[in-house]
N, CA, C and O atoms as a GROMACS GRO file, in nm:
protein
  168
    1MET      N    1   0.380  -0.336   0.108
    1MET     CA    2   0.329  -0.253   0.213
    1MET      C    3   0.443  -0.186   0.288
    1MET      O    4   0.434  -0.068   0.323
    2ALA      N    5   0.547  -0.260   0.313
    2ALA     CA    6   0.661  -0.201   0.382
    2ALA      C    7   0.720  -0.088   0.297
    2ALA      O    8   0.758   0.016   0.351
    3TYR      N    9   0.728  -0.109   0.168
    3TYR     CA   10   0.784  -0.008   0.078
    3TYR      C   11   0.697   0.117   0.075
    3TYR      O   12   0.748   0.228   0.091
    4HIS      N   13   0.567   0.100   0.054
    4HIS     CA   14   0.477   0.213   0.037
    4HIS      C   15   0.447   0.287   0.166
    4HIS      O   16   0.439   0.410   0.166
    5PHE      N   17   0.430   0.216   0.275
    5PHE     CA   18   0.392   0.279   0.401
    5PHE      C   19   0.505   0.283   0.504
    5PHE      O   20   0.488   0.338   0.612
    6HIS      N   21   0.619   0.224   0.470
    6HIS     CA   22   0.736   0.222   0.560
    6HIS      C   23   0.703   0.152   0.693
    6HIS      O   24   0.746   0.194   0.800
    7TRP      N   25   0.626   0.044   0.681
    7TRP     CA   26   0.591  -0.035   0.799
    7TRP      C   27   0.693  -0.146   0.816
    7TRP      O   28   0.737  -0.205   0.718
    8PRO      N   29   0.731  -0.177   0.939
    8PRO     CA   30   0.823  -0.288   0.964
    8PRO      C   31   0.759  -0.423   0.924
    8PRO      O   32   0.638  -0.443   0.938
    9TYR      N   33   0.842  -0.512   0.876
    9TYR     CA   34   0.797  -0.645   0.834
    9TYR      C   35   0.717  -0.714   0.944
    9TYR      O   36   0.611  -0.771   0.919
   10HIS      N   37   0.767  -0.708   1.065
   10HIS     CA   38   0.700  -0.774   1.177
   10HIS      C   39   0.557  -0.722   1.195
   10HIS      O   40   0.465  -0.800   1.220
   11ASP      N   41   0.538  -0.592   1.184
   11ASP     CA   42   0.404  -0.534   1.198
   11ASP      C   43   0.311  -0.583   1.088
   11ASP      O   44   0.194  -0.611   1.113
   12ILE      N   45   0.362  -0.592   0.967
   12ILE     CA   46   0.281  -0.641   0.855
   12ILE      C   47   0.240  -0.785   0.878
   12ILE      O   48   0.125  -0.823   0.854
   13MET      N   49   0.334  -0.866   0.925
   13MET     CA   50   0.304  -1.007   0.946
   13MET      C   51   0.208  -1.030   1.064
   13MET      O   52   0.148  -1.137   1.074
   14GLN      N   53   0.194  -0.932   1.150
   14GLN     CA   54   0.100  -0.943   1.261
   14GLN      C   55  -0.045  -0.924   1.215
   14GLN      O   56  -0.138  -0.965   1.285
   15LEU      N   57  -0.064  -0.861   1.100
   15LEU     CA   58  -0.199  -0.844   1.046
   15LEU      C   59  -0.252  -0.978   0.996
   15LEU      O   60  -0.175  -1.061   0.948
   16ASP      N   61  -0.382  -0.999   1.008
   16ASP     CA   62  -0.435  -1.121   0.950
   16ASP      C   63  -0.441  -1.106   0.797
   16ASP      O   64  -0.428  -0.995   0.744
   17HIS      N   65  -0.460  -1.216   0.729
   17HIS     CA   66  -0.452  -1.219   0.583
   17HIS      C   67  -0.550  -1.120   0.519
   17HIS      O   68  -0.514  -1.048   0.426
   18ARG      N   69  -0.672  -1.117   0.568
   18ARG     CA   70  -0.771  -1.026   0.509
   18ARG      C   71  -0.732  -0.880   0.527
   18ARG      O   72  -0.754  -0.798   0.438
   19GLU      N   73  -0.676  -0.847   0.641
   19GLU     CA   74  -0.633  -0.709   0.665
   19GLU      C   75  -0.518  -0.672   0.572
   19GLU      O   76  -0.514  -0.561   0.520
   20ARG      N   77  -0.425  -0.765   0.551
   20ARG     CA   78  -0.316  -0.738   0.454
   20ARG      C   79  -0.373  -0.719   0.315
   20ARG      O   80  -0.330  -0.630   0.242
   21GLN      N   81  -0.470  -0.802   0.277
   21GLN     CA   82  -0.532  -0.787   0.145
   21GLN      C   83  -0.598  -0.650   0.131
   21GLN      O   84  -0.590  -0.588   0.025
   22ARG      N   85  -0.663  -0.604   0.237
   22ARG     CA   86  -0.728  -0.473   0.232
   22ARG      C   87  -0.626  -0.362   0.208
   22ARG      O   88  -0.651  -0.271   0.130
   23TRP      N   89  -0.512  -0.370   0.275
   23TRP     CA   90  -0.409  -0.268   0.257
   23TRP      C   91  -0.345  -0.276   0.119
   23TRP      O   92  -0.312  -0.173   0.060
   24VAL      N   93  -0.327  -0.397   0.067
   24VAL     CA   94  -0.273  -0.412  -0.069
   24VAL      C   95  -0.369  -0.349  -0.169
   24VAL      O   96  -0.326  -0.282  -0.263
   25ALA      N   97  -0.499  -0.369  -0.150
   25ALA     CA   98  -0.598  -0.308  -0.238
   25ALA      C   99  -0.593  -0.155  -0.228
   25ALA      O  100  -0.607  -0.086  -0.328
   26GLU      N  101  -0.573  -0.104  -0.108
   26GLU     CA  102  -0.563   0.042  -0.090
   26GLU      C  103  -0.441   0.097  -0.161
   26GLU      O  104  -0.448   0.203  -0.224
   27ILE      N  105  -0.328   0.028  -0.152
   27ILE     CA  106  -0.208   0.069  -0.224
   27ILE      C  107  -0.235   0.071  -0.374
   27ILE      O  108  -0.192   0.164  -0.443
   28ALA      N  109  -0.304  -0.029  -0.424
   28ALA     CA  110  -0.337  -0.035  -0.567
   28ALA      C  111  -0.422   0.086  -0.607
   28ALA      O  112  -0.399   0.145  -0.712
   29ARG      N  113  -0.520   0.123  -0.524
   29ARG     CA  114  -0.603   0.240  -0.554
   29ARG      C  115  -0.520   0.368  -0.556
   29ARG      O  116  -0.537   0.453  -0.643
   30ILE      N  117  -0.431   0.382  -0.460
   30ILE     CA  118  -0.344   0.499  -0.456
   30ILE      C  119  -0.259   0.506  -0.582
   30ILE      O  120  -0.248   0.612  -0.644
   31ASN      N  121  -0.200   0.394  -0.622
   31ASN     CA  122  -0.116   0.392  -0.742
   31ASN      C  123  -0.197   0.422  -0.867
   31ASN      O  124  -0.148   0.491  -0.957
   32GLU      N  125  -0.319   0.371  -0.875
   32GLU     CA  126  -0.404   0.401  -0.991
   32GLU      C  127  -0.432   0.550  -1.000
   32GLU      O  128  -0.426   0.607  -1.109
   33ARG      N  129  -0.463   0.614  -0.888
   33ARG     CA  130  -0.489   0.758  -0.889
   33ARG      C  131  -0.365   0.835  -0.931
   33ARG      O  132  -0.373   0.929  -1.010
   34LEU      N  133  -0.249   0.796  -0.879
   34LEU     CA  134  -0.125   0.863  -0.917
   34LEU      C  135  -0.097   0.847  -1.066
   34LEU      O  136  -0.055   0.942  -1.132
   35ASN      N  137  -0.120   0.727  -1.119
   35ASN     CA  138  -0.098   0.703  -1.261
   35ASN      C  139  -0.192   0.786  -1.347
   35ASN      O  140  -0.151   0.837  -1.451
   36GLU      N  141  -0.317   0.801  -1.304
   36GLU     CA  142  -0.413   0.882  -1.378
   36GLU      C  143  -0.372   1.029  -1.378
   36GLU      O  144  -0.401   1.101  -1.474
   37GLN      N  145  -0.307   1.072  -1.272
   37GLN     CA  146  -0.264   1.212  -1.259
   37GLN      C  147  -0.129   1.237  -1.326
   37GLN      O  148  -0.081   1.350  -1.327
   38GLY      N  149  -0.069   1.135  -1.380
   38GLY     CA  150   0.058   1.152  -1.447
   38GLY      C  151   0.178   1.124  -1.360
   38GLY      O  152   0.288   1.170  -1.390
   39GLY      N  153   0.160   1.052  -1.254
   39GLY     CA  154   0.271   1.013  -1.168
   39GLY      C  155   0.282   1.098  -1.044
   39GLY      O  156   0.195   1.180  -1.014
   40VAL      N  157   0.389   1.076  -0.972
   40VAL     CA  158   0.412   1.146  -0.846
   40VAL      C  159   0.463   1.285  -0.876
   40VAL      O  160   0.553   1.304  -0.958
   41ARG      N  161   0.405   1.382  -0.809
   41ARG     CA  162   0.451   1.520  -0.824
   41ARG      C  163   0.539   1.555  -0.706
   41ARG      O  164   0.507   1.521  -0.592
   42ARG      N  165   0.648   1.623  -0.733
   42ARG     CA  166   0.742   1.661  -0.626
   42ARG      C  167   0.757   1.810  -0.622
   42ARG      O  168   0.831   1.862  -0.539
   0.00000   0.00000   0.00000
């Protein structure tokens, strides 16, 4: 989460476990869409 969203570690650790899981799932969905599109476009 810190890598993908540039959030500080402390902020991530302040989230409860379920909220962190929700964000990890969202990152996975974003990555799946990018992979289907052929990667990151610049």
